[in-house]
Structure formats: C-alpha cells, structure tokens
C-alpha positions, 0 to 999 in steps of 0.5 A, spaced: 123 923 403 128 928 400 129 929 392 135 927 389 139 934 387 139 932 380 131 931 380 132 923 379 128 922 386 129 917 391 132 918 398 139 921 400 142 921 407 142 927 411 148 932 410 151 930 417 151 923 415 155 924 409 161 928 412 164 923 416 165 919 409 168 925 406 173 926 412 175 919 412 177 919 404 181 925 406 184 922 412 186 915 408 189 919 402 193 923 407 195 916 410 197 913 403 201 920 402 205 919 408 207 912 407 209 914 400 214 919 403 216 914 408 218 909 403 222 914 399 226 917 405 227 910 408 230 907 401 235 902 402 243 905 403 247 903 397 251 896 398 257 896 403 263 895 399 267 889 401 273 891 406 277 885 406 278 882 398 282 876 397 285 875 390 287 867 388 289 868 381 294 873 378 289 876 373 284 878 378 290 880 383 292 886 377 285 888 376 284 888 384 290 893 385 288 897 379 281 898 382 281 898 389 285 902 395 290 897 398 287 898 405 281 894 402 285 888 400 286 882 404 291 879 400 293 877 393 297 871 390 305 870 391 305 871 383 302 878 383 308 882 385 313 881 379 307 882 374 305 889 378 312 891 378 312 891 370 305 894 369 304 898 376 310 899 380 309 900 387 301 899 387 302 892 391 307 895 396 305 893 403 299 888 400 299 881 403 300 875 399 297 868 399 298 861 396 291 859 395 291 855 401 285 853 406 289 856 412 290 863 409 282 863 408 281 862 415 286 866 417 285 872 413 278 872 414 276 875 407 269 878 405 270 877 398 274 872 394 276 872 387 278 866 383 279 863 377 274 858 374 279 852 376 277 853 383 277 847 387 270 845 390 274 845 397 275 852 396 268 854 394 266 850 400 271 853 405 269 860 402 262 859 404 263 857 411 268 863 412 262 867 410 265 870 404 262 871 397 266 867 391 267 870 384 270 866 379 272 869 373 273 866 366 279 867 362 279 872 357 281 870 350 278 877 347 277 884 348 270 883 349 272 878 354 276 883 358 270 888 358 266 882 361 271 880 366 273 888 368 265 889 369 264 883 373 270 885 378 268 892 378 261 890 380 264 885 386 269 890 389 264 896 389 268 900 384 263 899 377 265 907 375 272 905 376 271 899 372 268 903 366 273 908 366 278 903 365 274 900 359 273 907 356 280 908 356 281 901 353 276 902 347 279 909 345 286 906 344 282 900 340 278 905 336 285 909 335 288 903 332 282 901 328 282 908 324 289 907 321 293 901 318 300 899 319 304 896 312 300 890 310 302 883 310 306 883 317 306 876 319 307 874 326 309 868 330 308 869 338 314 864 340 318 863 346 322 857 345 317 853 348 314 850 342 307 852 344 304 858 339 297 861 340 292 860 335 285 863 333 281 864 339 286 867 344 288 873 347 295 873 343 291 873 337 286 878 338 292 883 340 296 881 333 289 883 329 288 889 333 295 891 331 294 890 324 298 884 324 297 876 321 298 871 326 301 865 323 299 860 328 292 862 326 293 861 319 297 854 320 292 849 324 288 855 327 288 853 335 294 853 339 299 848 337 307 846 337 312 850 333 319 847 334 325 851 331 324 848 324 317 849 323 318 856 325 323 857 320 318 854 315 313 858 317 317 864 315 314 870 319 316 877 318 317 878 326 317 873 332 314 876 339 317 874 345 315 875 352 318 879 357 317 876 364 320 878 371 324 871 371 331 873 369 334 866 370 336 861 365 331 856 362 331 851 356 325 855 353 330 861 353 336 857 350 331 855 344 329 862 343 336 864 342 338 859 337 343 861 333 339 861 326 333 864 329 338 870 332 341 871 325 335 871 321 331 875 326 336 880 328 332 886 328 325 882 328 324 880 335 319 884 338 318 883 346 312 884 350 310 884 357 307 877 359 302 879 364 298 883 358 298 877 353 296 872 359 291 876 363 285 880 360 286 887 363 284 893 360 291 895 359 292 890 354 290 895 349 296 898 350 300 892 348 296 892 341 299 899 341 306 897 342 305 892 337 303 896 332 309 901 333 314 895 333 310 893 326 311 900 323 319 900 325 320 893 322 326 893 316 323 893 309 322 887 306 322 880 308 327 875 312 333 874 308 336 867 308 
C-alpha cells in the first residue's frame, strides 16, 4: 500500500503506469491542434463568379452593364442598347443580345439568368435544365427598392462591393437634395400624352418628392390613373414632365403631348427626362431627382398664365 501524497491514504498507481496516460493526453491535444490548424488552412475558397450572365429584362440589363465586365456577359436584351446609349455610352459595345427565347438560353449556355418577376414557368424550367441559376428581380417603386435590387444583383453576379459603391453614391445625392429645398409648392404632372400618369407608390413619385416637387397625380386619386388633355389642364400643374426615349419616330402619344394649347401654356415649363431612369430602379435614378431639382429652380416665377 502506498500513501496518498496529500495524506488521504488509499492506493496510487506506480509512477511508470501514470506516465502513458499523461503522454496520451499530450498527443491527443496536439492532434486536436493539428486538426484545427488544418481546418483553417483548408477553408473553402470564395464562390466562383458567374462567367456567362444572361439578362432578360431591360432594368437588369443596365445593372449588369454597370457592375460586370463585358467578357462575363453572355447577353442582354434587344431593348438595352438605346437605354445604355443614353446612360452609359459604349458600355454595351460588343455585348450580344437576346429576345428572351428558350432557344437563346440553350445556345448561349448561361450560368446565371437575371429576369423580372413576370418570367414564365417555362423559362424557369429551362433555366433549371440548363444548369443556370435564375434570379428574379422585383420592379422598383422607391429608392429603398433600388437599394434592395442593386444589392441582390450585385451579390448574384459576384460584385457586392461595386453594388455598395453605387448605392453610396446614390445615397450621397439624396442626402444633398434633402439638405436644401427648392421654391415651395411646385406641382408636377408626369404626362407624355398617353393619358397614363404615375401616382403614389411609383418610382416617378419618389423622384418628384426627392426633388422637392408635388406630384399632382398623387394628390388626385393616388394611384396611376388617366389624364386626357382636359384633365391635365384642369389640374393646372406648374410644369409637365415628359420622357425622352431613344425612339425618334412619330406616335399618337407624341402628337397629344404637342397639343397646341399645351405648347402655348407650358412653353418653358416642359421638363424632359431619360425614360430608363424613371422606368427602372437604378442607383443613377438619384441623378434624375437632382436634374429635376435644377429644372424646378429654373421655372419661371408665378403660375401658368391662361
């Protein structure tokens, strides 16, 4: 019998039987340490960026062109080129186009497809069969929607940092607009002659409000509605917003927008804008609000003279 070193009595194993246990503990600890080091050194590489991106909606066309090098774009829609020429000349040079057909998906072999939420179930099934990820982007009706869409596309195409940089520039412009105010009470109607006017909860309304104006369609019925020439004149806005698209041909809408009475009453009070910035949720849309602010400041003093 051997005494307990602490004087409690009882038996203890001889020293030569205790050493293997101590060595085993040390070896086990070293093994765990090596496993931990190995786990860190074998960390998963960053996800591979999509190399053949196919955009099937004009708004995602423009975001992709702003975020991704041309060599990683399989195609954009046939609608993209006029809008790109207005907003980012030359950025779409050499990029193939698509018409949203199933045959083009098969032929172009994309690894990522960006589309709107109206994508057909057939397009979704075909994307899955082609082994391509399909990301559907909601339309933007506010600057918050623009942030969400830009972040989602930036993440999908592997360019989140570029997306955040675009959002920061947009927010800086919006903060600058909020810091100052134009002359009060400027009432605006976004009217192109088609009769349709954007009301509340639309991107056009968000732009008008950011610029410091009042959207007459948001105060007269709220949601998008219809303004013929008579109703437009009855609303008596201080200025008319009219879109500027790449289309240069004649149209019935253009002839209504050029009604002689509208031309006479609103001479110097018609403000043009780039259609893509009002129709798509792009970070550059903050620049449209800044341009509108400048136009509001340049309006003639007083109201429309009848």
